[in-house]
Steps between C-alpha positions, in 0.01 A plus 500: 500500500538243781689602814641272766374573851716323760369408848746402773381314815597683821718314750528468875834683546412866528656830606406613850350836394253638246649486149400502134376152429792456252741541791309337788583136415857406576562145381757426232233327292279811509788727400579275202133484400468877527813555281351273235157662525644847454647386162154388383312830553198540723507296820313444826537319830239254628463468878272306726426812703454768234428315179662660192739793569677745275876504567478860628216437748633568850391235747582397854658158564243240593508149642185350365610155389380273227166352589193391320434724206162661543256557214482877577883524468491312171232732367691808619819379319313420184341851503847656557651297215220603264566866597877461450484337158324553168375257238782320329749540785701195603535421869827360633488364860820462696415292800748314720410142579399470866753299699346245724581495869674184618 
């Protein structure tokens, strides 16, 4: 049987103290994506700093911004996705379009 595994991109707006990853990100978009993901079953959060997180993973706020994606980060995330899914699973990515600075 195929399961849907949802991955939500982390956002810049964060709580000021260590929190479960599911509660760390404060934007309205993230809250809406989280609510949807919770209806789909298993879900994770993708961050530039940590890679793939489980919702219950407690992490500190961080300020590492978006930069060039490094090959080692890509490999880490691929390995984490392989560990978090099984053959036949569908992957649903919820990623907010980056707004350009003007």
